[in-house]
Residue, then its C-alpha position, 0 to 999 in steps of 0.5 A: s513475487v509477493g511475500i504475504e497476500i491477504g483478503s479475497r483472491s482474484l483471477e488475473t489473466a492476459d485476457r482482461e475480460r476473463s480477469r475478475i475478483d472472486g466477488e461472491r467470496a469478497r462480499h461475504s468475507p468478514g476480513r479481520n486479518i492481522v499481519r504482524r512482525n514479519h520480515l520481508y525482503g527480496c520480493g520481486r513485486g512487493g511485500i504485503q498485498g491484499l484485495a478487498v481488505r476489511r478490518a485488517l491490522v497490518e503492523e510492525n512489519w519490515v519490508h525492504d529490498s523488494g520490487f526489483w522486477d520494476v513492474e510498477r506500470l502493472w499497477e500492483t506493486g509496492g512495499i505494502k499495497l492493499l485494495l478496497n480497504e474498509g476499516t484497515l489500520v496500517q501502522r508502525n511498519r518500516t519499508e526501505r529500498i522499494t523499487g518500482g513502487g511506493g512504501v504504502w499504497l491504499d488503492w481504490d474505494n478505501k473507507n475509514s482506513r488509516v496509515t500511521r506511524n510508518l517509516v518509509v525510507a529510500t523509495h526509488p522514483c515511483c509515479n504515484g508517491s511513497i504513501f499513496v491513497e487512490a480513488s477514495r471518497g470515504t474519510n481516510w487518514v495519513d498521519h504521523n509517518v516519517l518519509w526520508g530519502v524519497r526519490g519521488t513524491a512523498i505523499s500523494a492522493g489521486d482522485t481522492d476526497n476526504l483524506v486527512v494528511a497531518h503531522n508527517l515528517i518528510g526529510p530529503s525528497a527529490s520531488v514534492g513533499 
């Protein structure tokens, strides 16, 4: 269901009390993942995902025709969906025709991370935005991206402070840019 997964692992079960992040491993992980020049398509939930992603470089990947399970309300879907980012750079990626999720989603307590020079095309309606930064206090950037043919909100921030959104090009959009 997911093309590439990076960062820490989590135990996800139907019993929410038993679900947990492998916290010990996450605390000691230096991160430093490089995910570069991959072609991901036909993934049921999403292309590239990660939890507790530190000092990662996600660049020049092409994720398309994914998310067909349409499980957006599970909150773990999107072309590129990364949680708890610290010093992460998401650049020069191309996401197209993602169903049930946006193109790039930085989720929860992101710090010093950047989404730049990405091309997000023809994302289907999603409740958060084609580029979405969520629940973060630290400074993060969304800049120099091209969003085209978006059927919902193009760029969105939820419960987020200190987000710099600058120099993005938003083409035909069915909702707010």
